[in-house]
RORO-592781 format. One record per residue: x, y, z of N, C-alpha, C, CB in turn; residue in one letter. Coordinates in steps of 0.02 Angstrom, whole numbers, plus 50000, padded with zeros to 5 digits. Last residue first. Glycine has a CB too. Example, Ala and Ser with C-alpha at 12.3 -4.5 7.8 and 13.67 -1.06 7.14 Angstrom:
REM RORO-592781
506424988850354506844994750357506455000250394507044997050286S;506604971650390506154977550390506604983550390505654977650452A;
***
This chain:
REM RORO-592781
487205054750269486805057950216486085057350225486965055250152X;488145058050416487665053650379487305057650327487155050250427X;489765065650409489075065750434488655061050389488775073150434X;491275056150426490865060750390490145060550415490905059250318X;492085046650480491875052250525491455057450488492495055750555X;492315038650373492055035650434491815041150480492585031250469X;492885045250269492145044750264491885041850330491925040250201X;494255043150298493945050150295493205049550300494135053950229X;494505029750282494475032750350494145039450351495155033350380X;493965017650190494055024950183493935028050247493605028150131X;493905004550226494195006150164494315013750153493765003550111X;494064994950373493945001550349494295003150279494185006450401X;493294979750400493904982850374493764989750347494224978650321X;492474974050544492414977050477493094980450463491804982250473X;491574962550645492224964950624492124968150556492744959350622X;490044966450732490424962850676491044966050662490024962450611X;488784964850853489424967650835489754963050782489864968550898X;486994968650847487574964050848488194967850829487464958050799X;486044978050815486374978450882486934973950890485894977150936X;485084967250711485224974050734485514973950803484594978150734X;485874951250686485314955650695485534962550716484844952750746X;486544940550558486614944650616486014949150623487244948550614X;486504922750507486364929850499486464933950563485664930750475X;486834910750540486154911150504486004918750496485544907250548X;488584908950498488034909850544487374909950502488134916450586X;490244913450475489764907950469489194908150520490134901450475X;490384931750492490624924650495490054919450483490944923350566X;490704945350390490134941650427490324933950431489394942650388X;491464958750392491684951750387491204947550427492424950850413X;491214973050289491024969450349491194961850332490214970650367X;492154985650240492014978950218491894974450282492624976150174X;491795003250203492084997650246491804990850216491844998450328X;491235011850124491865014050153492115008850203491785020850188X;490285013349973490515009450030491175012050057490575002150010X;489905019049855489835023049917490105019449979489095024849929X;490125009149760490485015649755490435019949821490185019749694X;489484997749749489924998049804490295004549804490384992449802X;488664997449638488334997949702488794999249756487974992049717X;489464995949527489205002549542488875003149609488735004649490X;489714981849528490254986349545489974993449566490744986949484X;489104968349538488724974749545489254979849572488074973949597X;489494955449529489544959049467489344966449477489114955749412X;489274949249650489954949649626490064953849565490184942949612X;488214958349753488264953349697488944954449668487674954049641X;487254968849860487844965049843487704959449792488134962049906X;486944984749917486634979149876487254975349847486124981949814X;487734987150075487684988950002487364983149965488394990449972X;487044990550231487404986050187487254988350116487194978650198X;487125004350344486784999950294487284995850257486365004150244X;487885007650457487175010750446486805006650395487215018450421X;488785001850581488675000250508487915002350495488814991850491X;489645012950686489045009450669489005007650595488455013550688X;490825015650807490725014950734490105010450727491385011750697X;490545026550944490595019750918490475019750844490105015050954X;490245038651001490955036850995491085030050964491275037051064X;488975042251001489145038151060489885036351055488695031451063X;488785048550879488925052850939489125048951001488295057050957X;489655037150765489095040850791489265045150853488545036050809X;490525034450626490615035150697490085039650721491295037850715X;489885023750495490025030550523490125029950600489425035550506X;489885014250345489965014850418490095021950441490535010450441X;489155004750224489275011750240489285012150317488705016650208X;489914989450155489424993450197489635000650204489344990450267X;490134974450075490264981850073489704985250111490304984649999X;490514959650152489954964250132490194971150131489354963650180X;490974943650146491294950250146490804955050113491984950150108X;490794929150238490504933750190490794940650197489764933950200X;491644913950238491634920850270491334925250222492334923550289X;490784898850218491184904250193491154910150239490994906050125X;489844888550239490514887450253491024892750235490664881850222X;488564892850228488854889650167489614888350176488744894250102X;487044898850300487704895050309487934891650244487624889550364X;486534915050244486424908050256487084904550268486044904950198X;486084930750312486524926650272486324919550286487284927850288X;485654948350354485504941050341486034937250303484874940350302X;485854959450458486274957350406486144949850395487024958750422X;484814972450528485004965750521485434964450456484374961450522X;485594988250574485024984950541485274977450534484824988450467X;486684993350631486054996750639485474993450612486095003050610X;487964984650713487504984450656486884988150675487344977350634X;489534991150763488874989150782488354989850720488654993650843X;491194984550742490694989850726489984986750750490694991950642X;492914981750780492194979850789491734986050774492074977150865X;494124983950643493884983650712493134982450717494054989850748X;495514987250550494944982650559494774982750630495114975450535X;496524996350433496234995750506495594991450505496045003150537X;497374985550314496954991350331496714990450403496354992050281X;498984978450342498254977950336497934984750347497974972850387X;500384981350366500134978950301499384979250289500344972150293X;501554990750436500844988950443500574987350374500434994750476X;502824992750379502734987850438502024985950450503014990850504X;503314993550210502884995150264502874990050319502224996050239X;504044990050094504404990950155503964993150215504934995850144X;503404986449977503604993749985503944995150051502994998249980X;503064973650000503604974649949503824981849955503354973049875X;502024976350090502634972450115503204973850064502484964150119X;501114982250005501414986050062502004982450089500894987150117X;500844971449925501184976949895501464981649950500694980849848X;500214963250015500804961049987501234966749957500644956049938X;499004970350049499514968950101500194966850067499254963250149X;498454970249912498684976349950499144975150004498124979749980X;498154956849884498624960649846498894966649886498294962949781X;497214950949980497844947649962498364952149933497724942449915X;496124959350011496324954350058497044951750042495814948550056X;495984968849908496074970949978496334965450022495434973350007X;495844960049796496384964849801496514967049875496224970949758X;494664953649829495304949549827495884954449831495354944949761X;493764964449816493844961149879494494957249880493264956549892X;493904967449677494064972349729494204969149798493484977349735X;493504955149621494144957749603494374962749662494104961549530X;492194954949663492634949549687493384952049678492504942749645X;491704965249588491714965849661492144960749692491034965349690X;491934960449449492274966249482492294967149555491994971849459X;492434944149408491884948449430492144954149470491384944549472X;493664936549394493444941749346492874946249366493264938449284X;494884933849527494234932649490494034938249446493674931449537X;496674935049504496054937049540495414934849495496064945249554X;498214930149526497664928749483497014929649519497724921849455X;499764937849544499114936849576498594935449519498914943249620X;501394935349565500884935449513500254933649545501034930749455X;502944942049624502294939049639501824940249584502004941649703X;504524938149579504014942649564503354939449581504034944749494X;505894933149605505314930949642504734936249638505504929749715X;506964935049526506834940449576506154938949615506784947749538X;506964924149444507524924549496507374929949548508224926049460X;505224918549428505854921249408506364921849466505754927949376X;503774921649523504074919849461504734922849452503664921649406X;502564914949632503144919449626503544916749565503604919549694X;500764914449628501444911049623501954916749618501494905949559X;499004910549639499584914849657500214910649651499514917849730X;497244912549619497874909149603498484913749618497884906749528X;495594909849672496194913949677496824909849659496264916649749X;493854909749701494404907549660495024912349663494174906949589X;493044918649794493304911649808493864909549767492784906649800X;492504931349797493214930549792493504923649802493504934749839X;491194937149913491454934649850492184933749853491274939049793X;491654924050021491114926249965491064933549969490354922949977X;492854911550057492564918150064492064919550005493124923550066X;493814900850067493184900350095492914907350112493204895850154X;494604898949905494624901749971493894901849999494954908949970X;495384888249816494714889849823494704892049897494214883749805X;496894891149718496494889849778495794891449772496754893249833X;498424885949657497734888249637497264886349692497484885049569X;500044891049672499494887349705498844890449675499524888149789X;501864890349655501194892349632500654887949663501144892049555X;503094885749682502884891649723502154893249707503334898049708X;503414876049590503194873949657502944879449700503744870649693X;502934886649455503144880249480502914878049549503844880149478X;502604898449397502794898949464503094892049492502194901149504X;502244895449264502774900449276503034899949349502504907649261X;501224885749287501814884349247502384888849261501644884749176X;500334892649367500604886649392501204884649349500084881249395X;499964903149280500324904649345500664898449372499824907349399X;499314895149185499954898549166500324900649230499814904849121X;498224890449261498724885749233499354889349217498464882249171X;497594902549291497804898549343498334893349319497204895149373X;497214906849159497654910549199497994906349257497274916249228X;496284899649086496984897849076497434901349129497204899749002X;494784895649065495114898649126495854896249125494724896449195X;493994890048970494484894948949494834898249007494164900048906X;493114881649044493534878848989494074883348970493144877248927X;493104885949216492834886149149493344883549096492604893249132X;493404887849349493414881149326493124880749253493014876749374X;494464901949376493954897749401493974890949366493274901049394X;495304911149327495564907249383495054902549413495814911849436X;494974920649221495354914749205495604910249266495954916949167X;495254937049294494874932149247495304925849240494724935349171X;496674947749301495964946349322495634941649269495544953249328X;498254949149374497864947449312497154945949341498204940849267X;499674958349425498984956549440498594954849376498644962249477X;501334957749479500874957749423500174955249446501154953149366X;502774966749535502204962649549501704962949489501864964949615X;503734974049478503864970849543503324966549564503994975849595X;504054973049295503674974849358503914971149421502924973249348X;504674967949184504684975149196504364977449262504344978449139X;504514954249188505174957049172505194964749194505314956249093X;503174951749212503674949849263504294953249253503784942649264X;502644955449089502494959349145502994958049198501824958149169X;503114945149004503314951748990503214956249055502924954448930X;502424934649064503164934349063503394941349050503434929249007X;501124938449034501304938049104502074937849104500984931649142X;501144937548894501004944148927501234943948998500254945848925X;501354924048876501834928748852501734935448888501764929548776X;500204918148935500884916648961501364921648940501114910048938X;499214923448855499224925248923499934923948952498674921448961X;499574917048730499554924148735499574926648813498894926748698X;499414903348765500074906148742500114913648751500204904448669X;498014902648798498554901048845499214903848826498634893848853X;496834914648782497264910448742497854909048783497454913648675X;495744925348790495784918648831496184913548790495034915648847X;496704940048751496174935348737496274929048785496174933248658X;497094954348857497294948448812496734943648809497934944748839X;497414971448880496954966148881497214960448836496274968548859X;498694979948983498214979348928497724973548938498584978448863X;499564983549077499794978049031499224976348982500004971549071X;500074997849151499534994949113499754989849067499164999949078X;500624999849310500864998449241500324994949203501514994149241X;500705010649454500325005949411500615005849339499575008049409X;501655010949592501635013749521501275008949476502355015249493X;500855013349756501325009949706501205013049638501205001949703X;499945017549847500585020549851501105017049803500835020349923X;498655013549834499095009649882499785012149886499135002449862X;498185020449726497945022449796498385019449848497195020049808X;498775012849629498995019849640498815022049710498675024749587X;498005001349640498715001049646499015007849661499004998149585X;496735006449614496875003849679497595003349693496564997349688X;496875009849476496725015149528496895012549597495955017249526X;497094997549423497625002649414497535008149467497595005749341X;495854991449456496474989149490497034994149481496684982249464X;494984998749371494874998249443495524996649477494344992949459X;495524996549245495515003549272495395003249348494955007949237X;495274982149245495934984749236495974992049264496134984649161X;493894980149264494374977749313495034981149309494464970449306X;493134984149158493124988449219493694986649268492444987749257X;492914983648994493394981349043493404986149101494074980649011X;491254980848932491814985048947492294982348998491574991448969X;490834966848829490734970948891491344975748893490674966248961X;489964958548690490554962348720490314965848786490864968048667X;488864953048631489274948648673489844952348710489564943148630X;488944963048495488564957848526489014953648566488194953648476X;489924978048527489634973048485489314967548526490154970148440X;489764994448590489894987548602489584983348549489654985548670X;490515008248505489915005248531490054997348537489275006848482X;492235011048556491725010848509491105007448536491965007448449X;493345010148630492795013848661492195014348611493035020948685X;494044993848624494015000748607493415003748640493995001848533X;493964980748656494644982948650494614990848631495044978348594X;492924972348769493004976948713493664979948711492514982248715X;492984955748820493174962548837493244966848774493814962648876X;492794942448792492194946948792492394953748803491704944948844X;493954935348813493724936548743493174941548740493484930148711X;495064939848938494384938648919494214940248851493954942148960X;496044948249063495954943349014495234942249001496274937149032X;497084962349109496414959149101496384954049049495914964249086X;498414966449216498214963249149497474961049157498714956649130X;499564977349284498864975149285498654972949216498414980749311X;501074978549377500724977449315500044974649322501104973149274X;501884989649475501364984149479501014984049413500844985249539X;503304994049557502954994549496502494988349489503454995249436X;503415000049727503424994749679503024996549612503124988449713X;504445013149775503785011249769503715005549711503355017649754X;505915008849870505595012149814504885009349806506005011149748X;506385011950028506145006549983505735009949929505715000950021X;507865022150055507175020450063506995014850018506735026350051X;509025033550104508935026050089508215024650104509435021050134X;509035049250019508885045250074508845037750056508265047650104X;509835064849966509545057949950509425054450018510065053449902X;510275076550011510035076449942509705069649925510615077849894X;510215084750167510235078450129509915079150058509875072950170X;510165096350242510635095950182510675089050153511335098150200X;509255097350338509865094750358510365094350301509765088250388X;508135100650268508375105650312509045103450344507855107150366X;507805088550205508105094150165508435099350206507595097350124X;507285082250316507925079650289508225084950244507835072950249X;506125089750336506675089550389507325086950361506465084950450X;505455087850217505685094250233506225093850288505105098650253X;505145073950234505565076150175505825083150190505145076250105X;504275075450344504955071950355505425073150295504875064050365X;503225082250287503595085350341504285081950348503205084950407X;502755073250185503085079350163503445082750225502545084350129X;503335056650240502825061650224503145068350204502345062650284X;503905041750227504185048350223503655052950191504855048250183X;503545030350357503335032850289503595039950284502535032550277X;504805021450444504365027650439504155028550367504745034150463X;505705011550434505035009650434504555015250431504915005750490X;506895019050538506775013950486506065011250491507285008250491X;506505035450579506595028750605506525024150544506065027050664X;507225051650571506815046350539507025039750570506915046150460X;507925058450670507465062150626506965057650593507835065950574X;508695058650822508395054250773507875058050735508095048050805X;510045069750848509355068350858509115063650807508965074550857X;511305074150815511205067250842510525065550853511545066350904X;511025090850859511445086450824511395079150857512175089250824X;509245094750868509945094850896510355089650862509955093750974X;507975105450814508355099150800509045100050836508455097950717X;507385116950876506975111950835507335105450830506835114550761X;508385122150953507705122250979507265117550939507425129350977X;509715123950909509485117350926508745116950954509965114550976X;509785140550975510085135550929509865128250957510915136450925X;508215148551003508865146151028509145140950977508785142851100X;507385163150960507475156150945508165153850960507325154850875X;506545175151047507215173151024507175165651015507795175351075X;505455180851112505455181051035506155179651010505195188151005X;506365183551257505715184051223505825185051151505285189651250X;507615182551323507405177051281506715177951244507385170851323X;507145191851466507685188651427507415183051388508245186251470X;505665202151446506085196851482506615194151436505645190851507X;505295218651453505415213251405505875208051442505765215951336X;504155228951523504755225251533504755219451488504835223351603X;503505242351417503455237151463504105233451474502955232651441X;503695251751316503275253951373503105247651414502605257751349X;504995259251226504715252351247504355253751313505315246351256X;505345269051086505105269251157504785261951171504545275451169X;506775272550991506195268251000506045268551078506335260450973X;507605284150880507475281550947506845277350948507415287250997X;507655287250747508285286650781508205283850854508635293450782X;506615290050668506825283450670507415282450708506925280950606X;505935302150666506555302250634506865294850630507025307050672X;504745299050740504695300750668505385300150633504405308050658X;505085285450854505015292850841505015294150764505615296950876X;504125271550883504725274050850504605281450838504885270150782X;503675260450996503485267150975504095270550946503195271351033X;503195243250994503715248050995503465254950966504315245250953X;502295233050974502325235751037502845241151048502425230451081X;502465228950840501815231850862501835234850929501285226850860X;503735222550842503625229650812503005232850832503605229450736X;504285214950997503945215150932503755221750905503345211350935X;505865215151057505205217951067504845218051001505235225051098X;506935202151108506625206051049505945208651072506535201450982X;508485199151190507785198351183507545202751126507425199951247X;509825202051204509585195751228508835194751226509825194851296X;511295209451128510545208651136510345201951164510185209651069X;512645206151112512415211151168511675210751176512615218951150X;512545203150943512945202451004512695208251052513755203050988X;510905201050870511555204450872511925202750941511445212250863X;510225186250805510215191050860510925194150869509985187650927X;509925184950632510325182850691510275188450742511085181250672X;508215184050571508885187350573509245185050636508825195450572X;506945179250578507455174550557508125177450558507305172050492X;506185194650560506065187750573506635183350543505375185850546X;507305208250591506745205250552506735197650570506835206450469X;507635222750689507755215450672507165212850638507915211050735X;508435237450739507915234450703508085227450685507765238350642X;509265237850896509295237650823508665235150795509855233550799X;509675248951037509265243551001509415243750931508495244351010X;510385254051196510365253851117509925248151098511115252751082X;510685255051324510285259951297510205260051222510545265851318X;512215246151311511685249151355511355254951320511985251451423X;512395239251144512585241051209512085243751248513095245151208X;512505227851018512035231651052512275232851125511375228251049X;513535228450873513485226150945513005230750977514175226350983X;512845225950710513145230150762513035227150832512855237350758X;513235210450620512755215450643513095219850700512075211750670X;513385198350491513665202550543513135207750560514335205950521X;512675191650393513225188150427513525191650484513745186750382X;510945190550356511535194950373512045190750410511335201250417X;509855182550343510445181650296511015185550312510275183250228X;508695194750389508805187250379509355186550329508145183350354X;509465209550452509005206450412509175198550405508995210050344X;509575222950563509805216350545509255212750509510025212550606X;510085240050581509545235150567509915228650545509015237850510X;510465252950702510525249650637509935244750630511225245950629X;510225259150827510915259550796511005255950727511415256650844X;509185269050914509205263750862509855264650823508575264150812X;509145270951087509385273151028509455267650974509995276351039X;507665269851190508295267051163508485269851097508245259751158X;506815272051331506945275351270507635273551246506865282851278X;505745262051430506415263451409506385267151341506815256851404X;504905255251567504885260151519505625261851495504505266251548X;505095245651664504455245451626504405251051576503865245951673X;506365243851712505895248651748505215249351717506195255451751X;507015235551624506835233051691506355237851729507475232051732X;507485237351500506775238351508506515236651578506415234151457X;508825234351504508625241351488507925242451499508775243151420X;508865220351516509025224751573508805232051564509765224551585X;508715215651389508165215151439508235219951493508125208451468X;509315223951249509485221251312508895221251361510055224951340X;508645220451086508875224851137509095220751199508315229751155X;507905221850929508335217650971508635222551022508905213650928X;506265224550875506915227850893507265222950942506805235250927X;505435216550738505465221150793506095224150803505275218250852X;504715201950685505005208050660504915212850724504615210750590X;505145186550774504745192350756505095197750721504465195050813X;506115177850811505505174750787504985180350764505195170150844X;507855179450783507235182550801506625178550774507215189750776X;509125167950838508805172250789508125174550816508715168550723X;510645159750871510105163350898509815168050844510325167250961X;510855145550756511135151950785510535155350821511475157050726X;510285135750687510995134650703511295140650742511385133550637X;508725129250750509155133350707509895132850729508915140750710X;509595114550722509095118950688508725122450746508565114750639X;511235107450698510715110150742510235114650700511035114050802X;511565092950596511605100250606511075102350656511515103950540X;511345080250580511995081750582512135089250593512275079450522X;510175068150644510325075150627511055076550632509945079950672X;510015052050573510175056150633510355063250607510795052750676X;508975039350522509315045350502509395049850560508965048850447X;508865022250495508805027450540509235033250515508985025250610X;508245015750337508735016250388508525022250432509465016950358X;507225016650243507575010350248508105010150305507915008950181X;505615023250241506325024050260506645017350271506395028350323X;504525021550105504655019350176505425020050186504385011550191X;503765034850008504125028850018504275027550093504775029049977X;503105047250009502715041250011503085035050015502305040849958X;504505054449929503855055749956503405049349952503525061649919X;505715052449861505535048249918504885049249949506015048949968X;506205060449760505835054349739505615050049800506275050049692X;506955070749804506285072449770505875066649751506395076349709X;508055064149853507585066649903506925068349867507885073049942X;508455048849769508485056149771507925058649816508445059449700X;508855034249862508405037949817508515045649824507665036149834X;509655019249884509735026549893509345030049839510495028749890X;508515006349939508965009349894509075016449911508735008849825X;508104991150034508094998650022508625000549974508185002650090X;507314976549976507964979749997507934987149982508594976449961X;506024964850034506274970349989506934973150017505724976249982X;505924947450042505974953650073506304958950034506304952750133X;504794938649932505464940149953505524947149986505924939549894X;503364929349986503634935649958504364936449980503204941949981X;502744918850046503074917549981503454923749956502544915449929X;502064923050153502654919650169503064917950102502464913250208X;500944929350090501444933450122502134929550135501154936050189X;500244917750039500494923149999501074926950030499944927949985X;500014910050153500364906950099500664912650055499884902350058X;499194918650227499884916750251500284913550197499844912050310X;498064919550149498514925350159499164923650186498224930150203X;497594906050160497774908950094498244915050102497134911150055X;497384904750297497884900250264498074903250198497594893150253X;496364914550313497004915550348497524911050317496934913950425X;495344909350238495614915450218496294916250254495114921250233X;495484891050218495274897150253495594903350225495434896550326X;494984882250071495504883450124495224890250155496314884050093X;494044868350005494164875750017494644876450070493524879550034X;
***
């Protein structure tokens, strides 16, 4: 067996560094920026009002009371407006350019307009600049808007659009193929025949790929046949940036996947027995001129999920240009014992964790575990990493990987 750290290092060091591309702005959400972007325009580009009201001269309200003649109105988008002189004001709408001569705005709710609309009474001193947005208040020319490595969230997309960018250099989201192998897997939704089981790994992995910010590609199901598996993986490598297969990586007579990965990957491929439970069998290699990574995960669903989190997700994030590859992992306090026996492996236990009133993350309970018990882990929001020992007792501290940060602060059920 090899350690988890050695297996992860082998995978990540085998990956080819991704190259950013010029993507249309409507396609960059969730992608990682490939270069620094500087502002080329000030935002706002001109003095404008932040309120509906009246544009005027602050000096005219110095005594705390002023009756001003209304000489017109200015709306957002107007290119010109009347000059505001002593004793004058103009109606102004939010976003409209501040007229020449005016240096402040009185909000509409504080203004008393005579029935004819010709004069407005202001009953307090309005300071210079009140409710006025200055040029460059949000963005100045040359300001760094996006740093290489930033994930382009909706706000950053909006900022780029506000500068007139129609495209951005970014790492595109990887296309990830998912293949299930096994003679026992039902090919339809019809009632199961003797010996058949439903394919849960493929839907599970397609969902995990999507959750990871990548584009899932369904490669279907293939029988435990060497030639069929090889052809399906070759096809997947041609159309995808990464391929995940489940089943066929252990020591059974029909476990062909590890052999196929070895053939396709050559010297880059490796079949491993990793010192973890679940998820011990694992195969990996990079294939073709584009060095497409191919992951061979175990067939039991919980093992599949664990192996995805440990090996596949960090790799996909690397291919997508992310700087942070791993999920957040930190110490948590056990609220109940976590028994285990010594077997030379790191035990990975799905758990329910919450941040308590003491500000500390507590593992409230471990999920009923077994590599085939997928339904049991549906409520888990963390993966406890229980080291080689005779078990842990209540109050002990254990490292845990957070799978769902939203649920970490949710109230206990």
